[in-house]
C-alpha positions in Angstrom: -47.0 -25.5 12.8 -48.4 -23.0 10.1 -47.8 -20.4 12.8 -43.8 -21.5 13.3 -43.7 -21.9 9.5 -44.9 -18.2 8.9 -42.3 -17.1 11.7 -39.2 -19.1 10.1 -39.9 -17.7 6.5 -40.1 -14.1 8.1 -36.8 -14.7 9.8 -35.3 -15.9 6.9 -36.7 -13.2 4.5 -35.5 -10.8 6.4 -31.9 -12.5 6.6 -31.8 -12.6 2.8 -33.1 -8.7 2.8 -29.9 -7.9 5.1 -27.8 -10.0 2.4 -28.8 -8.8 -0.5 -28.7 -5.1 1.1 -25.7 -5.6 1.6 -23.9 -7.3 -1.5 -25.7 -4.5 -3.6 -24.7 -1.7 -1.9 -20.5 -3.7 -2.7 -21.8 -4.1 -6.4 -23.3 -0.3 -6.5 -19.3 0.8 -4.8 -17.5 -1.4 -7.1 -19.4 -0.2 -10.1 -19.5 3.7 -9.1 -16.2 4.1 -7.2 -14.8 7.6 -7.8 -11.1 8.7 -7.8 -10.9 11.3 -4.8 -9.1 14.7 -6.2 -6.5 14.7 -3.9 -5.4 11.1 -5.1 -2.5 10.7 -7.5 0.6 12.6 -8.7 -0.8 15.1 -11.4 0.1 18.8 -11.6 -3.2 20.2 -10.7 -2.9 18.1 -7.3 0.7 19.8 -6.9 -0.4 22.8 -7.8 -2.8 22.7 -4.7 0.5 21.5 -2.4 2.6 24.6 -3.6 -0.6 27.1 -2.8 -0.1 25.8 0.9 1.0 28.8 3.5 4.6 28.4 3.5 6.1 27.8 7.0 9.5 27.5 8.4 9.1 24.1 9.7 6.1 21.4 7.9 5.8 17.7 8.4 4.8 14.9 5.6 4.1 11.3 6.0 5.0 8.0 4.7 4.1 4.7 4.3 4.5 1.9 2.1 3.0 -2.0 1.9 -0.9 -1.3 2.9 -2.1 -3.7 0.0 -5.7 -2.7 0.5 -4.8 -4.3 4.3 -7.3 -3.6 7.2 -4.7 -2.0 9.4 -3.4 0.3 6.9 -7.4 2.0 7.1 -6.4 3.2 10.9 -3.0 3.9 9.6 -3.9 6.0 6.9 -6.6 7.6 9.0 -4.3 8.6 12.1 -1.6 10.0 9.5 -4.0 12.2 7.9 -5.2 13.2 10.9 -2.4 14.6 11.8 -0.4 18.3 10.6 0.9 17.0 7.6 1.1 19.1 4.3 1.2 15.4 2.2 1.3 11.9 2.3 3.4 9.5 0.3 2.6 5.7 -0.2 6.0 4.1 -1.5 4.6 1.5 -3.4 2.4 -2.0 -2.6 -0.7 0.0 -2.2 -2.5 -2.6 -3.9 -2.1 -6.4 -3.2 -2.4 -7.1 -6.8 -2.2 -5.3 -10.3 -5.8 -5.9 -11.0 -8.8 -3.4 -11.8 -10.7 -5.1 -8.3 -7.8 -4.0 -6.2 -7.5 -0.5 -7.5 -11.2 -0.4 -7.2 -11.4 -1.3 -3.3 -8.0 1.3 -2.7 -10.3 4.2 -4.6 -13.4 3.3 -2.3 -11.3 3.3 1.0 -10.0 6.5 -0.1 -13.2 7.9 -1.3 -14.6 7.1 2.2 -11.4 8.6 4.2 -12.0 11.5 2.3 -8.3 13.0 3.0 -7.6 16.9 2.9 -4.0 16.9 1.8 -2.5 15.5 -1.1 -1.4 11.6 -1.3 1.0 10.6 -3.9 1.8 6.9 -4.9 5.1 5.8 -6.1 4.1 2.5 -7.7 5.6 -0.9 -7.0 5.9 -4.5 -8.3 2.2 -5.3 -6.5 0.9 -2.4 -8.2 1.6 -2.6 -11.9 2.6 -5.6 -13.8 5.9 -5.5 -15.9 4.9 -8.1 -18.4 2.3 -8.2 -20.9 -0.4 -9.6 -19.6 -4.5 -8.6 -20.4 -5.5 -8.6 -17.0 -2.8 -7.4 -15.6 -2.6 -3.3 -15.1 0.7 -1.8 -16.2 2.4 1.2 -16.2 0.0 2.7 -18.8 -3.0 1.9 -16.4 -1.1 3.2 -13.5 -0.5 6.7 -15.0 -4.0 7.0 -16.8 -5.8 6.8 -13.0 -2.8 8.6 -10.8 -0.1 10.4 -13.3 3.1 10.1 -13.6 5.2 7.3 -12.0 8.4 9.2 -11.8 7.6 12.9 -11.1 9.0 15.9 -8.7 8.1 19.2 -7.0 9.6 21.9 -4.8 7.8 22.9 -1.1 8.9 24.9 1.1 12.6 25.0 -0.3 13.1 21.6 -0.3 13.2 18.9 -3.3 10.3 15.9 -3.5 11.6 13.3 -5.9 9.8 10.3 -6.8 10.7 7.3 -9.0 9.6 4.3 -9.5 12.5 1.8 -9.7 11.1 -1.7 -10.0 12.4 -2.0 -13.6 16.4 -2.8 -13.0 16.7 -2.5 -17.0 14.5 0.5 -17.3 17.3 3.4 -17.5 15.1 6.4 -18.4 14.4 6.9 -14.6 18.6 7.1 -14.1 18.6 9.6 -16.2 15.5 11.7 -14.9 17.0 11.7 -11.4 20.4 12.7 -12.5 18.9 15.5 -14.6 17.3 16.7 -11.6 19.9 16.5 -9.5 22.6 17.8 -11.4 20.3 20.7 -11.9 19.5 21.5 -8.3 20.4 25.3 -7.2 21.9 26.0 -4.3 19.5 27.3 -2.6 17.6 23.5 -2.1 17.7 23.1 1.6 17.1 19.6 1.8 16.0 16.8 -1.2 13.9 13.7 -0.5 13.8 10.6 -2.7 11.4 8.3 -2.3 11.0 5.1 -4.5 9.8 1.3 -3.6 12.5 -0.6 -3.9 15.5 -0.1 -1.4 18.9 1.0 -3.1 21.1 -1.7 -3.3 23.3 -0.5 -1.1 20.6 -1.1 1.3 19.9 -4.4 0.3 23.4 -5.7 0.0 23.4 -5.1 4.4 19.6 -6.9 4.9 20.5 -9.6 2.3 24.3 -10.3 3.1 24.2 -13.6 1.3 23.0 -11.9 -2.2 25.1 -10.9 -4.9 27.1 -7.5 -4.2 24.2 -5.3 -6.8 25.7 -2.0 -8.1 24.6 0.6 -10.8 23.8 3.8 -11.7 20.7 4.4 -9.2 22.9 4.3 -5.6 26.2 6.1 -8.1 23.5 8.8 -8.4 22.1 8.9 -4.9 25.8 9.0 -3.1 27.1 11.5 -6.0 24.9 14.0 -5.4 24.4 13.4 -1.7 20.7 12.8 -1.6 19.7 14.1 2.2 16.6 11.0 2.8 16.2 8.3 0.5 12.6 6.5 1.6 11.5 3.8 0.2 9.2 0.2 1.3 9.0 -3.1 -0.2 11.7 -5.1 2.4 8.6 -5.1 5.0 10.6 -4.1 8.3 11.6 -0.6 9.0 15.2 -0.4 8.3 17.9 3.0 8.6 21.3 3.3 7.3 23.5 6.2 7.1 26.0 6.4 4.8 29.8 8.1 4.5 28.8 11.0 2.5 25.5 12.1 4.8 22.4 10.1 2.7 20.3 8.8 5.1 18.4 6.0 3.9 14.6 5.1 5.6 12.9 1.8 4.7 9.5 2.1 6.1 8.0 -1.0 7.8 4.6 -2.8 6.5 1.7 -0.6 6.3 -0.8 -3.2 6.6 0.6 -6.2 4.9 2.6 -9.4 6.5 5.8 -9.0 8.7 9.5 -9.6 7.8 10.5 -11.2 10.6 9.4 -12.1 14.0 11.7 -9.6 15.7 10.3 -6.8 17.5 10.9 -4.3 15.0 10.1 -6.4 12.8 6.3 -7.0 13.7 5.0 -3.7 13.9 2.6 -2.1 11.6 3.4 1.6 10.8 3.3 4.9 8.9 6.1 8.1 9.5 5.2 11.4 10.3 8.8 13.3 9.1 9.2 17.3 10.8 11.1 19.4 8.4 13.2 21.9 10.7 15.3 24.7 9.5 18.5 23.0 10.9 17.3 19.4 11.5 14.8 16.5 11.0 12.8 14.3 13.0 10.9 11.0 12.5 7.5 9.9 14.6 6.8 6.4 14.4 3.2 6.1 13.7 2.5 2.4 15.0 -1.2 0.3 14.6 -1.3 -1.3 17.5 -4.7 -2.3 17.9 -7.1 -5.1 16.4 -9.0 -3.4 13.5 -12.2 -5.1 12.4 -13.7 -3.7 9.4 -15.3 -5.1 6.6 -12.5 -4.4 4.4 -11.5 -8.2 4.9 -14.8 -9.2 3.4 -15.3 -6.7 0.7 -11.6 -7.5 -0.3 -13.4 -11.1 -1.1 -16.2 -10.1 -2.3 -14.4 -7.6 -4.3 -11.3 -9.7 -6.0 -12.8 -13.1 -5.9 -16.7 -12.4 -6.8 -17.4 -8.9 -8.4 -14.2 -8.9 -10.6 -16.1 -11.9 -12.2 -19.2 -11.0 -12.6 -18.5 -7.6 -13.3 -19.9 -8.1 -17.3 -23.3 -9.3 -15.9 -24.5 -6.5 -13.1 -27.6 -6.0 -15.1 -28.9 -9.7 -14.7 -27.2 -9.7 -10.9 -29.6 -6.1 -10.3 -32.2 -8.0 -11.1 -31.7 -10.9 -9.0 -31.4 -8.4 -6.0 -34.3 -7.0 -6.8 -36.4 -10.2 -6.7 -34.9 -11.1 -3.7 -35.6 -8.0 -1.9 -39.4 -7.4 -3.0 -39.5 -11.0 -2.1 -38.6 -10.4 1.2 -40.4 -7.1 1.7 -43.7 -9.3 0.6 -42.7 -12.2 3.5 -42.4 -9.0 6.1 -45.6 -8.1 4.9 -47.3 -11.5 5.3 -45.8 -12.0 8.7 -47.2 -8.8 10.1 -50.6 -9.1 8.8 -50.8 -12.7 10.2 -49.5 -11.4 13.7 -51.9 -8.3 13.1 -55.0 -11.1 12.7 
């Protein structure tokens, strides 16, 4: 019986050791996670992009509604393996506007380690418009990633990024119209990224809703933006207007599906290639069963570590005791076997 007890204690100690090391590793990542220098919307990241070699044709990627889901990691990695100049996430890159979700997103890209810029347009999951202390607002997002509304020129094309989730915010419409009205004749194409589909699209996908109108749509149509790329609808959708504006809604890049139709049940990202005389799209679909530890990490980050973060000193001491106890148990087991 004593021998069985020794074996059991040694086996249990190994299990405790492995679990303790894993959770300790998660807690260390949670406290020490760093932002990759190519993630965000700051001037230095845009400058790095502008210094790339100019080409007659180039590609960029876009994806939406990833929400720290396991499938999004596969899509991120494969989009970034492609020959793209940059990647855009058009909203809902986290599941909730809290510190733990932001840390998990930063951890994911710390491991992916992209070699090209990754720009983000915040949506309703990414920042809280109301004043809730525990939630991240626009100011928190901009402190970490840079401005929510910004633009740049690349290879003769104008790229504009607008966070249009607050329908009462007129500033982004003023910003957008100023940019578009000041375009020179040398601009080849204009691409607009926004998290919420313009009302022209929403009126089509939600026909029973009220017919929304507003300055945002007027500006897009009046100045004939070539491509308007958004997310939030959780289904890939495309629509062209009479004046030549092409609207693209990116399907879910990891989050839940909008509906049961085939096109509505694909988790995808898109690679868009700009040629001198036309533009093409390639849909990258995640049709694989993706198994990572991100789901476990997601639960531990949000439900456990976020609540225990003020007590990490005590927790680390407990981990140390558990690990030392496990090592001592294994030592005793080895001694008993050798005898």
